[in-house]
N, C-alpha and C positions, 0 to 999 in steps of 0.2 A: 588445552587450546582447541577451540572448535572452528572449523573452516567450512563455509558453504560453497559447494561446487555446482555451478549451473551449466548443464550440458544437454544438448538435444540428443546426442548419441549415447545410448546406454543399453546394455543387454536387455532384450535379445537382439539388438542391432548387431549386424555383422560388418565385415569389411574393416578397413584401416582406421576409420574415424573414431571407433569406440575404444581402441586399444590403449591410447595414451592415458586417458583419465581413469580407465578401469585399473590400470597398473599403478598409477599414482595413488589411487584410493587403497589399493592392496598394501602398499608399503608405508603410507603416511603414519599409520598407527604404530609402526616400529619406532618412529621418532617422537612419539608422544603427542601426535596431533589427531584429533577426532574429526574425520570427514563426514559431512552431511551432504548427500547428493540430491539435487533438485532436477527432475527431468520430466519428460512428457508421459502422459497416461495412455494416449491412443495415437502413437506416431505412425507415419507412412514411410517406413524404412524400405529402401530399395533392396537391401539384403538383410536377411536375418540369420543368426547363428545361435540357436538355443543352448548350445554347449557352453557358451560364455556365461550363462546365468550361474553356473556352478563356481565361477571365478569371483563372484561378488563376495567379499569377506563377510563372514557371519557377524551379525550384529550391527552392520552399517545401516544407518537410517537413510532410507530412500523416499523422498517426497515426490509425488506424481500429481500433475494437474493436466486436464485435457487441453488439447490444441485443435483449432480448426485449420485445416490445410486445403488450399484450393485444388490440389491434385484430385481430391475426392469429387469435387464439383466437375472437374474436367472429365472424369470417368463417366459421369452422368450424361454430359452433353455429347460425348463421343461413343455412347452406347457401350461403355465398358472397355473400349479399345485403348484409351489413354492410360498410361501408367507412368509412375515416377521413374525417371531414368537418370543415370549419371550425367552431370552437366558436360562431361567430357565427350559425350556422343552427339554434341550439337551439330557437328559437321555432316551427319548422316542425312539421307534424303527424308524430307518431311512432307506430309500432306498439307493442303491449304489450311486445314484446321490446326495442324501442328505448328505451322509458321505463325499463325495468328496467336496461338496459345503462348509461344515463345516470346513474341513481341509484348503481349500483355504481362507475362511473368517478368520480363526484363524491365519494363517501364512503369508498372503499377504496383508491383510487390517489392518495395525498396526498404531495406537492402536485399531482402529475399522473401520467399514465400512463407517463411515461419514468423513473419512480422506480427501476425495476429496472436501470437503467444505472449507478446511483450506486456501489454496492459493487464491482462488477467494474472500474469505471473507477478507483476509488481504489487497488485492488490493482495494476492495471496501471501507473498513473502513478507510484505510489511507487517501483516498481522502475525505471521509465524515468528518473525524475528523479535517482535515485542515480547512474546511469551518464551522464546527460546533464543537468546542472543548468541551471536557468533563473533569471533574476533576479526574475521576476514572473509571477503567474498571473492571467488575466482570464477570468471566466465571463460568459456572456451568456444571458439568458432573456427571454421564454419559449422552451422550457419552464423553469419556475422550478426544477425538480429539478436542473438543471445547476448552480445555485448551491450545492447541497448537496455537489457534488464540490469546489468551491472551499473550502467550509467545512471539509470533511474534511481537505483538504491543509493548510489553515491550522492546524488543531488539531494535526496530526501533525508537520508540518515547519516551522511558523512562517514559511512563505513569504509575501512581500508579495502582497496579493490585491486586485484591483479587481472589484467586482460590477456588471455593466452590465445595466440594466433597459430593454429596448425597450418594454415595457408594464409598468404597475404590477402588483404581485402580487395584491392583493385588490380593487382599485378599478375594474377593468374592468366594463363593463356586463354581459357574459355571466356573470360570476362571481355577480352578484346573481340571475341566472335559473336557476342550477343548484339542484337539490334538496338543498341542504347541511343537514346536522344541525348543532346548536349545537356538538357535540363537534368536528366537522370544521372549523368556522369557527375555533374556539379553536386547533386544531393549526396551521392556516394562519397565524394571527396570531403564534403562538409561533415558527414556522419563519422567517417574514418578519423578525420582530424580531431573532432570533438572527443571521441572515445580515447584516442591515443593520448591526448593532452590531459584528460580528466582522470585517467587511471593512475593509481599510486605507483604501479609498475606494469611493464609490458613484457610478456614472454613470447619469444619466437623460436622457430626450430632450426634456423640457420644463420650464418654470419652475414650473408648478403642482405637478407631481410633486416637483420639487426642494424646494419649501416644506414638503411633508409629510415627505419623507425626511430633511431636515435635523434633524428632531426625534429621529432615531435615530442619525444619523452626520453630524457637522459637516463631514466631507470629502465632501460630495455636490455634484457638478458637473453642469452641463448640457452635453451634446454632442449636438446635434440630428442627425438624419439629413441627407442632402444629395443633390447630383447629381454625376454623374461625366461630364459632357458639357462640352467646351470651348465657352465662350460665343463666339458669332460674330454679326457683323452681316450676314452673307450672307442673301439673301432665300430663303425656302422657298415653294414653290408651294402655296398654301392650297387646301383643299377648296372646290370651287365651290358646295357647298351650305352652308346655315347650320347647321354641324355643332356640336352640343353633345356633348362626349365625356366619359365617366366611365371612369377606369382603376381596375381592382382589384375586390375583392369588394364587392357591394352587398347587405347584409343587410336583413331586414325593418325593423329599427330605424333604418336609413339611408334608407329609402324616402322620396324627396322629394315627398310628396303635393302640396304646394303648387305645385311646379314643373310637375307633370303637369297640374294644373288650369289654371295660367297658360298653358301651351302650347296646351292644348285651346281655351281662350277666344280666344287670339290667332289661332288658325287660322280662327275664325269672324269675327274683326274685321278682319284685315288681308289684303287680296287678295294672293295668291301666297305667303303664309306657309307654308301646308300643303305646297305643292310644293317649297319651298326648305328646309324644316326636315328635319334628319336627327339622330336621337338615337342615339348610338353608345356601346354598353356593352361594354367590353373586360374580361373577367374573369367570375368566377362571380356569378350574380345569383339572388337568392331567387325562387322561383316566385310568391310573393305580390306582388313588385314587378312582374313581367311581367304578372300578372293585372290590376293597377291601370293599367298603361300601356295594356293592351288595352281595358279598360272606359272609359278616358279618350279613346278614339278615336284613339290614336297608333300603332296597329300598322303602318300603312304607312310611318311615319316612323322606325321602330325598326330598328336593326341590332345584334343581340346576337351578338358575335363569340367569346365564351368566352375562355379563357386563350390568350394569344399569347406567343411568346418575347420576352424583354425588348427585344432590339434592334428588333423590329418595333413594339413598343409606343411606343418613343421616336419613331419616324417618324410614327405616328398622332397623337401629342401635338403634334408640331410643325406638322402640317397642319390641325389642328382650328381652327375659328373661336373656339370657347369651350371651356374646360376646367372640368368640374364636379367639385366635391368635396362630399360629404354627411357630416356628422358624426352619429354614432349619437345618437338621442334617449334618453339615459341620464343618471342623476344625475352621472356623472363626465365629461360631455361637455366641460367646460371644459379638461380636461387632454389631450384627444385631439388629436394632431397626426399625421395620416396621412402616411406616407412619400412618397406621390405628390406632395404639395404642392411638394417641392423640385425634382422633375423638371418639374413644371408651370412653376416659376419659370424654369428653364433653357430651356423651350420658348418663352418670351416670347409667350404667348397670354393673353388676358384670363381671369381665374379668376372663376367664379361659385360661391360657397360658401353652403351651407345649414347653419347651425349657430349656436352662441352668438356674439354680437357681442363678448363680453368674454373669450373663451377664448384659449388659447395659439395656436391656428391663426389666429384673427382678428388677434392681435398681429403674427404674421409677415406676413400678407397686407397689413395696414395699413402696417407698417414698410417693406415693399418696394414699396408702391403697385402691387401686381400684380393687384388685383381688388376685388370687393365681397362683403361677408358679409351674409346675410339670415337672420333667425330664421325658424323653421318657420311662424310665424303671420303673417309680414309679407307677405301676399298682394299688396296694392296696390303696395307699394314694389318688390317683386320683378317684378311685371308691368311696371311702368314701366321698370325696368332692362333687361329682356329686349326690350321694345319699342325702347328706345334702341339697344341692341346690334344689333338687326336693321336699324334705320335706317342705322347706320354700315356694317354689312355690305353693305347695298344700294348704298351710296355708295362702296364699296371703301375705307373708312377705319376699319375695326374693328381698332384697335391698342391696345397697352398700353405706357405709359412707365414700366416698372418700374425700380427702382434698389436698391442695397444687397444685391444677390443674390450677389456674388462670395464673400461670407463663408460661403456654404452649399456651396461646392465641397468635395467629399470630401477633397481635399488639405489645405484649410484646417482642416477638422474634425480631420483626422489630426494636424495640427500642434499643435492644442490637446491632443489625447490624449497626444502625445509629451511635452508640457510636464508633464502630470499624472504620467506614468510616471516621468520624471526626478525630479520633486519627491518622489515616494513612495520611490523606490529610493535617493535621496540622492546 
């Protein structure tokens, strides 16, 4: 069986967006399915990680076609100063040109700036598929414009099609922060509805998202992200400091203000805490977050390492005393499941989460007994938890007795995907 996977993010893309389908492609062949990947030839990736190229399974066919992206045009008009940035940093201060560019991007590039890849991709793939048929097409977004390629192929060739949503189309926090006109919002809703109703099946990463999308497509399934590390009971040499590590982007709306306050207070209350504490941020961090850390008196404890290759990140996770995850303070917070949580589970270190106690992320943490979740206003409870963790650290007994984590191995998630593929293709 041959499956065509259409994805914008593919090595050398770095960050979380590339991991999901890189790992699915890795394991699909174990179940007798031959993946064919269609991706971009000249992408404008915000982050690159060349080490991931080595993870592409040998012999996998990768088709590439060029894309025109407006970010390159923006660079010309801004004399090279404009760069593609994470949408999560929309709340930072912008120049007049930056505000204008955001407005244009939000209202003229619908559903997103990769829309110009759709028509040439359809033209190329229609010819390719006539000569090299496949049994199924899978599209994965964001960017959500990729789903329009699946929609076009479905309408013209009646191919079976799965639409995979790593993030919701319109419910993400940054979507609400964009300067969208009512006309633009209606177009987004129309496109989302058409994609969801036209796909033979829809895949999402969490239960909250599934409940919403079931209203559009009864064949909506949950396939979470996962980890691709073989679990081991062998001991790892932990950091000698009381290291609290956060992996990945930390936007302004993820800023754990309550945690910085708690850590600042404990430095005054516990002898030796300031000397032992190390705050480790790996990934892009909003300037406003760094400013608050500084004003909280935590500069000496901070190590902001920026983006690191994925294999190095795994090592940092395993050596950390505590792993921090912060959910965006947005109306859709309940449905957010950051991909990092699954690698945190594999690292077998205590997880400290700041976010909704009733959300999808909290369900996973509670089910796996991997850590504790605190709401952003739970100052006293969080303070006591950090105090307790530090006491255990001081006594060399800071551990976590997690369970039920094997189900989140990428191989097991792929097994569920294969079941869905076979069910659809009959």
